[in-house]
N, C-alpha and C positions, 0 to 999 in steps of 0.2 A: 449393357456397356455401350456407349460411342466410341467408333473407332480412332484411335489418335491421327491429326491430318499430318500428312510429311511438312516436314519446316521446306522453308524457301529454297534453301541452300541446294537441295534434293532436285524439288522441282525447276530451280534454274538447270541445274547440271542437265537435266533430261533436254530444258527444252536449246539449249544454248547447242548441245551436241546434236540434236534433233538439224537444228538449222545448219549447223556444217556438214552434217551430209550430205543436204539437199544441196547448198551452195558448192562443196569441192567436185560432187558427182557431177554436177554442172560445169565446172571447169574440166574435170576431166574427158566429159563427152566433146568437149569443145577441143581437148586436145587431138583425142581420138579422129575426130571429123577430118581435121588440118592435117593430124598424119597420114589419112588414108587418101585423102587429097592429094597429097605431093608424093605418092609414091611413085617410083621411075618408072616400075611395073607390077601388075596384083602378084607376082610370086614373092616380090621385094620383101621384108620386115619393115616395121614404121621405122625410121630413121631420127636419129639425134638434129634438135633439140626434143622432141615431141616426144620420145619414147620415155625419155629421162625425165622430163615434167610428168609423163603418166605414172612412173614408178615411182615418186616422191607423193603425187599424189592419193595412192594406194595405200603408202604410209602413212599417210595421213587420214584418209576415210576409216580403215580398218579400226582404227580406236575410236574415233569417235562414233562408231557404232555400237561398239561396248557402251560406252560412258552413256549413250540415250537408252540403252537396256537396263544402264542400272537406275535412270532416272524413272525409268517407266516401272522397274521392279516396287520403287519407294512409292509410286502414284496408286498403283492398283489395289484392290482391296485385300482382305486376307485370304479371301477362299481362293485368291486368283495368283497369290504368291508365288506357289510353286512352278508353275508355268511361268511367270517373270523369271523365277531363277534359272531355269533351264535355258530361257531364251539367252541370260546372259551369259551362263556356260557355253552355249552352242555357238552364239555371238563371240566369246572370246576364243574359242579352238578356231574357229575361221579368221578371225584377226589374228594370232598367234601363226597360225600357219599362211598365210599369204604375204605376211610382211615379212616373216622367213626367207620365202621364197624370193622375193623381189629386192629385198637387202641383199643376197646373195648375189643376184642377178647384177644390180648396180655397184656392187664391190668387189668381187671375185669373178665375176663372168670377164670382166678388162682386163685381169692381170694376167701375163704373158704367160705365167706357171699354167695356167686354167685355160686360156685362148688359144693356145698355143696346140694343147692335146687335139689328137683324132675323136676324143670322147667327147669333148666340149661340148656340141650341138646335142646330144643322147643329153648331158645332164642340164645345161641352161638353156636352149633353144625353145620358144614359145611355138613348135612344132608336134605333132603328135607321130610316134610317141616319143617323151621327154621325160625326164624327173621332176623338173621345173613344173608342165602342163601337167603331170598327173597330180602332184601336190596342190596345186591352184583350182584344179578340177576339186579334189577333195575339200577347199575350203570354202569355195563358194557355189559348189553342186550338190554337197554333202553336208558341212555343218552350216554353214550361211542359209540353207533354206528351212533345216531345225529351227535353227531359233529364231526366224522368221515366223515359222507355224506358230512356236508357243508363245511369242509375243502377241501373234492373234487372239489366240487361247485368253490371256490375258486380258486384254483389251474387252472393255465391259460397258455396254452402253447403246442408247440410240444414236441417232445424227450424225457428226463427225466420227464419232467413237465407229459407226459403225462400218464408214467407210471406209477409216483406215482400218478397220479389220480383213475386210472384204480386201484391200488392198494389197495387207500382207500376206494373207492364203493366194492371191495369185501373183503375188511374189515369189512364193516358196515353191508355188506348181509349176513354174515357167523354170524355176533352177531346176529344179528335179527332172523338168522334161529336156536340159539340157546333158543331164548326165546319159543320155542315151546315147548322145555322138561316140561314149567309150565300149560299147558291146561294136558297135555300127563302123565305128573307124572311121567316124565321119564327124571332125570338128566342125562343119558346116549348122549340124543337127546341135551341137553346144553351143551355137549361138546364140540360143534361143533364150537360154539364161542370162544373158545379158540384159535383154528388156526386164527380165526381172529384179537385176539388182543394180541394173544403172537407170531404170527410168521409175517403175512402181515401188521401188524399196523408199528413195530419197522422198517420192512424192508422199507414203504412209508415212514418213519420219517429218516432214516438213506439218503434217496432219495431226501426228502425236504429239509435238513442239507444242502446237497451237492449243491443244486440250490441257494440257501441262501449264501453260501460260495461263488461260483463263481459272483453271483452278487455284494456281497461285496467287491470281489478283482477288479471286473469291474468297480465299482462307486470310489474306492479308487484310480485306476489309470486314471481315466478319469477325477480326481479331482487334483490329483496330474499334470498331464499335464495341466490343465487347468492354475493351479497356477505356472508351470513351464513356461506356454506361456504368463501371466501378467507380472511374472517376466521379465522374456526378453525384452518384451515391454516396462517397465518401464527404464531398463537400457538403 
């Protein structure tokens, strides 16, 4: 029995979400570059408005990652759906954790009741060690690479699919490598992961969106052809 094709709405979700991940990540990289270029000194954290823009972009990127994982799950064949479902779960865990961290930073860290405490830096600062930094590492160096690995295992096929699969594996490997910064107490090592989730993952997201778009066009063409043939037969 032939396996049913995913409907167009599921594929469009994956297509739009993947392109959104790529576009928003590019905007985030631009804000990061400007923020670093305008630092008064290397020891100073990134200043507003760049910092706030980066936080807001993360709150948009994370749900888009989950949405593409759902679209990917709809597309993959039955024997790969378990991998795709695990990707949805881990991408969701990554998104939930990082969104909670950055929403709290945007809203609570600027309130006098929180900002005035001597302990505030231990909770909100993106300097090691802090609660916010530890949770963000959990999101991007543990949950995210697990999601990327299972997404790679779900993608089947040659050509562009193989490129996307390899890009996902490389993205996950770099994110996992960044986790070494924790036992080494060296966050410069952790920055290795940035290449994985800010550069390679958006590239793989664009590739997957292209694959899903092609499949959607092909499926629509086949259905229109079948409908036309049925109509002609009836006439």
